[in-house]
C-alpha positions as CSV (number, residue, x, y, z in Angstrom):
1,M,-8.7,50.0,-26.8
2,K,-6.5,46.9,-26.1
3,F,-3.3,46.8,-27.8
4,A,-0.4,44.4,-27.1
5,I,3.6,45.0,-27.7
6,L,5.7,41.8,-29.0
7,G,9.2,40.9,-29.6
8,T,11.0,43.1,-26.9
9,R,12.7,41.4,-23.6
10,G,9.7,43.2,-21.6
11,I,9.7,46.2,-19.4
12,P,11.0,47.7,-17.2
13,A,13.8,48.1,-19.3
14,S,16.5,46.6,-18.9
15,Y,18.6,45.8,-21.9
16,G,18.3,48.3,-25.0
17,G,16.4,50.7,-27.1
18,F,13.5,48.4,-28.1
19,E,12.5,47.8,-23.8
20,T,12.9,51.6,-23.4
21,F,10.6,52.0,-26.5
22,A,8.2,49.4,-25.3
23,E,8.2,51.0,-21.7
24,E,7.8,54.5,-22.9
25,L,5.2,53.8,-25.5
26,S,3.2,51.2,-23.0
27,T,3.1,53.2,-20.4
28,R,1.8,56.5,-22.3
29,L,-0.6,54.3,-23.8
30,A,-1.9,53.6,-20.9
31,A,-2.3,56.6,-19.3
32,R,-4.5,57.5,-21.9
33,G,-6.9,54.8,-20.9
34,H,-5.6,52.2,-23.1
35,R,-5.3,48.3,-22.0
36,V,-1.8,47.6,-22.8
37,T,0.4,44.4,-22.7
38,V,3.5,43.7,-23.0
39,Y,5.0,40.2,-23.7
40,C,8.3,40.3,-21.5
41,R,11.0,37.4,-21.0
42,K,12.7,38.6,-17.8
43,R,10.2,38.7,-14.7
44,H,9.5,41.7,-12.6
45,S,8.4,41.8,-9.2
46,A,4.6,42.2,-10.1
47,P,2.1,41.5,-12.9
48,S,1.6,45.1,-14.1
49,Y,3.9,48.2,-14.6
50,R,2.7,51.5,-14.3
51,G,-1.0,50.6,-16.0
52,V,1.0,48.0,-18.4
53,Q,-0.4,44.0,-18.0
54,L,3.0,41.9,-18.2
55,V,2.8,38.8,-19.7
56,Y,5.8,36.3,-18.6
57,L,7.0,33.4,-21.1
58,P,9.9,31.5,-21.3
59,T,12.4,31.6,-24.4
60,I,15.6,29.3,-25.6
61,R,18.7,31.4,-23.9
62,H,20.8,31.5,-27.8
63,K,22.3,34.5,-29.3
64,Y,20.3,33.0,-32.8
65,L,16.7,31.6,-30.9
66,D,16.1,34.1,-28.3
67,T,14.2,36.8,-29.7
68,V,12.0,34.1,-32.4
69,A,11.5,31.8,-29.7
70,H,10.3,34.3,-27.1
71,T,8.0,35.9,-30.0
72,F,6.7,32.9,-31.2
73,L,5.2,31.5,-27.5
74,S,3.9,35.2,-27.5
75,T,2.1,35.1,-31.0
76,L,0.2,31.9,-29.7
77,H,-0.9,33.7,-26.3
78,L,-1.6,36.9,-28.5
79,L,-4.2,34.4,-30.7
80,M,-5.6,33.0,-27.4
81,R,-6.0,36.5,-25.7
82,R,-7.4,38.6,-28.5
83,Q,-6.2,42.1,-28.8
84,D,-7.7,45.1,-30.8
85,A,-4.1,45.3,-32.3
86,A,-0.6,44.4,-31.9
87,L,2.8,46.2,-32.1
88,F,5.5,43.9,-33.1
89,C,9.4,44.5,-32.5
90,N,12.3,44.0,-35.1
91,A,12.3,42.5,-38.2
92,A,13.4,39.0,-37.4
93,N,10.1,38.6,-36.0
94,A,8.0,39.6,-39.6
95,V,7.3,35.7,-40.1
96,F,5.1,36.0,-36.7
97,T,2.7,38.9,-38.2
98,L,1.2,36.4,-40.6
99,A,-1.2,34.4,-38.1
100,P,-2.8,36.9,-36.2
101,R,-3.6,38.9,-39.3
102,L,-5.0,36.0,-40.6
103,A,-6.9,35.6,-37.3
104,G,-8.2,39.0,-37.7
105,I,-6.1,40.8,-35.6
106,P,-4.3,43.8,-37.3
107,V,-0.7,43.5,-36.9
108,A,1.9,46.3,-37.3
109,L,5.6,45.5,-37.3
110,N,8.6,47.9,-36.1
111,V,11.5,46.5,-38.6
112,D,14.2,48.9,-36.7
113,G,17.7,49.0,-38.8
114,L,19.4,46.8,-41.3
115,E,20.3,44.3,-38.8
116,R,21.3,41.6,-41.7
117,K,24.4,44.0,-41.9
118,R,25.2,43.4,-38.0
119,R,28.9,41.3,-37.8
120,K,27.8,39.3,-35.2
121,W,25.6,37.2,-37.3
122,N,26.9,34.2,-39.0
123,R,25.6,33.8,-42.4
124,L,22.1,31.4,-41.7
125,G,21.7,34.9,-39.1
126,R,21.7,37.3,-41.9
127,A,20.1,35.0,-44.8
128,W,17.2,35.2,-42.0
129,Y,17.3,38.6,-41.1
130,A,17.2,39.4,-45.4
131,I,14.5,36.7,-45.9
132,S,12.7,38.8,-42.6
133,E,12.6,42.1,-45.0
134,R,10.3,40.3,-47.6
135,F,8.1,38.9,-45.2
136,A,7.9,42.6,-43.4
137,A,7.3,43.8,-47.0
138,W,4.0,41.2,-47.1
139,F,2.5,40.1,-43.7
140,P,1.4,42.9,-41.4
141,N,-0.9,45.4,-41.9
142,A,1.5,48.1,-41.6
143,V,5.2,48.9,-41.2
144,V,6.9,51.4,-39.1
145,S,10.5,52.7,-39.7
146,D,12.1,54.7,-37.4
147,A,14.6,56.7,-39.6
148,A,13.6,58.4,-43.3
149,V,17.1,56.4,-44.6
150,I,14.9,53.1,-43.5
151,Q,11.4,54.3,-45.0
152,R,13.3,54.5,-48.4
153,Y,15.1,51.2,-48.0
154,Y,11.5,49.7,-47.9
155,L,10.3,51.6,-50.5
156,E,12.9,51.5,-53.0
157,R,13.9,47.7,-52.3
158,Y,10.5,46.5,-52.2
159,R,8.2,48.9,-53.2
160,K,6.5,48.8,-49.9
161,P,5.2,52.0,-48.1
162,T,5.9,52.6,-44.2
163,H,4.9,54.7,-41.7
164,L,7.9,56.7,-40.5
165,I,7.4,57.2,-36.7
166,P,11.2,58.1,-34.8
167,Y,11.9,57.5,-31.5
168,G,11.7,59.7,-28.6
169,A,13.6,60.9,-25.4
170,E,13.3,63.1,-22.5
171,T,15.4,66.5,-22.2
172,G,17.0,68.6,-19.9
173,K,19.8,67.7,-18.0
174,L,19.8,66.1,-14.1
175,A,21.7,67.7,-11.5
176,T,21.9,65.0,-9.4
177,T,25.4,62.7,-9.7
178,G,24.9,59.4,-8.0
179,A,26.4,57.3,-10.9
180,L,29.2,59.6,-10.8
181,D,30.1,59.4,-7.0
182,R,30.0,55.9,-7.7
183,L,32.4,55.7,-10.7
184,G,35.0,58.3,-9.7
185,L,34.1,60.7,-12.1
186,E,33.6,64.5,-12.4
187,P,31.3,66.6,-14.1
188,G,32.6,67.7,-17.5
189,R,35.7,65.5,-17.3
190,Y,35.2,62.5,-19.3
191,F,34.0,61.3,-22.6
192,L,31.3,59.1,-22.5
193,Y,30.4,55.9,-24.8
194,V,27.1,53.7,-24.1
195,S,26.4,50.6,-26.4
196,R,26.1,47.3,-26.4
197,M,29.9,45.8,-26.9
198,E,29.6,44.5,-30.3
199,P,32.0,45.2,-33.4
200,E,29.5,47.8,-35.2
201,N,29.3,49.4,-32.2
202,N,33.0,50.3,-32.5
203,A,33.9,50.7,-28.4
204,L,37.4,49.1,-29.3
205,L,38.3,51.8,-31.9
206,V,36.9,54.5,-29.3
207,R,39.1,53.3,-26.9
208,E,42.3,53.5,-28.8
209,A,41.8,57.0,-30.2
210,F,41.3,58.3,-26.3
211,E,44.6,56.6,-25.2
212,R,46.4,58.4,-27.8
213,L,45.3,61.8,-26.1
214,D,47.5,62.9,-23.5
215,A,44.8,64.5,-21.2
216,E,43.5,64.6,-17.9
217,V,40.5,63.3,-18.7
218,K,38.1,59.7,-18.3
219,L,36.6,57.6,-20.4
220,A,33.6,55.3,-19.6
221,L,32.6,52.8,-21.8
222,V,29.3,51.6,-20.8
223,G,27.6,48.6,-21.8
224,D,27.7,45.0,-22.1
225,A,27.7,42.3,-24.5
226,P,25.9,39.0,-23.9
227,Y,26.5,37.3,-27.2
228,A,30.2,38.6,-28.2
229,S,32.5,37.7,-25.1
230,S,35.3,37.5,-27.3
231,Y,34.8,41.2,-28.9
232,L,34.1,42.1,-25.0
233,A,37.5,40.7,-23.8
234,Q,39.1,42.9,-26.5
235,V,38.1,46.0,-25.5
236,R,38.5,45.5,-21.7
237,N,41.9,44.8,-22.3
238,T,43.7,47.9,-21.5
239,K,46.2,49.1,-19.1
240,D,44.8,52.7,-19.0
241,P,44.0,53.6,-15.6
242,R,41.7,56.8,-17.4
243,V,39.5,54.1,-19.1
244,L,36.2,52.8,-17.0
245,L,34.0,49.8,-18.1
246,P,31.5,49.6,-15.6
247,G,29.2,47.4,-17.5
248,A,25.6,48.0,-18.3
249,I,23.9,50.9,-16.7
250,Y,19.7,51.9,-16.8
251,G,17.4,54.3,-15.6
252,Q,18.7,57.3,-13.2
253,G,22.4,56.6,-13.5
254,Y,22.8,56.4,-17.4
255,H,20.6,59.3,-17.5
256,E,23.0,61.1,-14.9
257,L,26.3,60.1,-16.9
258,L,24.9,61.6,-19.9
259,S,23.7,64.9,-18.0
260,H,27.2,65.5,-16.5
261,C,29.6,64.2,-19.9
262,L,32.2,66.2,-21.4
263,A,31.3,65.0,-24.5
264,Y,29.4,61.8,-25.8
265,I,31.0,59.7,-28.5
266,H,28.2,57.7,-30.9
267,A,30.5,55.1,-32.7
268,T,27.7,52.7,-34.1
269,E,27.2,52.1,-37.9
270,V,24.3,49.8,-38.1
271,G,20.5,50.3,-37.5
272,G,18.4,52.9,-37.6
273,T,17.6,55.9,-35.4
274,H,19.8,54.5,-32.2
275,P,18.0,55.2,-29.0
276,A,21.6,56.4,-27.4
277,L,22.3,59.3,-30.0
278,V,18.5,60.5,-29.5
279,E,19.0,60.2,-25.4
280,A,22.2,61.9,-25.6
281,L,21.0,65.1,-27.9
282,G,18.0,65.4,-25.7
283,R,19.9,65.3,-22.1
284,G,22.2,68.4,-23.8
285,C,25.3,66.1,-24.8
286,L,28.1,67.7,-27.0
287,T,28.1,64.5,-29.2
288,L,30.4,63.1,-31.7
289,F,28.5,60.8,-34.2
290,L,30.0,58.3,-36.7
291,N,29.3,59.8,-39.9
292,T,26.5,57.0,-41.1
293,P,23.3,58.4,-42.9
294,E,21.1,57.5,-40.7
295,N,22.9,58.8,-37.4
296,A,23.4,62.0,-39.8
297,E,19.6,62.0,-40.1
298,V,19.4,62.1,-36.3
299,A,22.3,64.3,-35.4
300,G,23.6,66.1,-38.5
301,A,22.3,69.4,-38.0
302,V,23.4,69.7,-34.0
303,A,26.5,67.5,-33.2
304,I,29.8,66.8,-34.8
305,P,30.7,64.1,-37.0
306,F,33.7,62.1,-37.5
307,K,35.1,59.4,-39.6
308,K,36.6,56.0,-38.2
309,Q,40.1,57.6,-39.0
310,D,39.9,61.4,-37.5
311,L,38.0,60.5,-34.3
312,E,41.4,61.2,-32.3
313,Q,41.4,64.3,-34.0
314,K,37.8,65.1,-33.0
315,L,38.4,64.1,-29.6
316,R,40.9,66.9,-29.4
317,L,38.8,69.6,-30.8
318,V,36.2,68.7,-28.4
319,L,39.0,69.7,-25.4
320,A,40.4,72.9,-27.3
321,M,36.8,74.2,-27.3
322,S,35.8,77.2,-24.9
323,D,32.9,76.8,-22.3
324,A,30.6,78.6,-24.3
325,E,31.5,76.9,-27.3
326,R,30.4,73.4,-25.4
327,A,26.9,75.3,-24.2
328,A,26.1,76.3,-27.8
329,Y,26.1,72.7,-28.8
330,Q,24.3,71.8,-25.9
331,A,21.4,74.0,-26.2
332,R,20.7,73.3,-30.0
333,A,20.6,69.6,-29.1
334,M,18.3,69.6,-26.5
335,E,16.2,71.9,-28.7
336,H,16.6,69.7,-31.7
337,V,15.3,66.7,-29.6
338,R,12.2,69.1,-28.1
339,K,11.2,69.6,-31.6
340,H,11.5,66.5,-33.4
341,Y,12.5,63.5,-31.3
342,N,9.2,64.2,-28.5
343,W,7.9,60.9,-26.5
344,E,4.2,62.2,-26.9
345,Q,4.4,63.0,-30.2
346,V,5.5,59.5,-30.9
347,T,3.0,58.0,-29.0
348,D,0.6,60.2,-30.8
349,A,1.4,58.6,-34.0
350,Y,1.8,55.3,-32.5
351,E,-2.0,56.0,-31.1
352,Q,-3.5,56.9,-34.3
353,L,-2.1,53.8,-36.2
354,L,-2.8,51.5,-34.0
355,V,-6.6,52.9,-33.6
356,S,-6.9,53.0,-37.1
357,L,-5.6,49.6,-37.3
358,A,-8.6,48.9,-35.2
359,H,-10.8,50.5,-36.8
360,R,-10.5,49.4,-40.5
361,R,-11.1,45.5,-39.1
């Protein structure tokens, strides 16, 4: 069948969770014999990638317009190049799902988390996301939530049933250490934080808690912030030589850092299932997570929760653990992801949904 994925920055993934999701899902669907198209903002060196057709369209490089401008153009292109079904990503794009549905193209929408709660948005941005939640309940043929917390939210607030399909991750540690060598890190001698450097992701909180430790380990704060420069400047304002800020790292290097860290710190407080959290568990990280309902749903049984005020205490707890205690957490984390966050199972669920929408048409 012919499927399209819209609303991300495109593939190969080089930004965030939606892009990794688009790459993992589209390439697997293509390997199963479907003709898959992914709409992209940044040009790749070839018109296709691992069997997936790439369509490049322009956008407006602006914090509030980037996503909606590109998805608007992608939707127009979709209407001219008909598909059997389309998957839109991001609740902000809900308004664009109506036109293809009316044109006879079945549409599913992955709403992600409650984006209106992000502090980076002004009143207009939060209002757009609030309206988009209502559009999401009405316009697409089907809605996908990646966390039970989000599924309950749409059911209770809008009486909208959603398909619960989680995020996926690979499991197992990489043996290579190229990224560590480049950054001057030793295996098992650094804490790792990976996220966009935005206020609700609490990179500054993590850095300040770490700096109160008197320990000969390092902290790698990995990520960037294209639309939060002032907050990023605060995070970078440190004189502690143990703190590294290498910017965003993707692919092999990112997974090497996960595979060899002393512990991974997940401090994000807004969203559904966070890809970085699932990926850290899949790579066997001893993981500390900010205790929100969404994070606890993913990691509660196999990781260590913390509150903002006690992160320093939990970091000290990790430093005091024996190797055997850390290894036990690592093994439980990988087994948890194998069982509940397997990419093949995720692809099965999306394939069944998209095929059923196409047949229903």
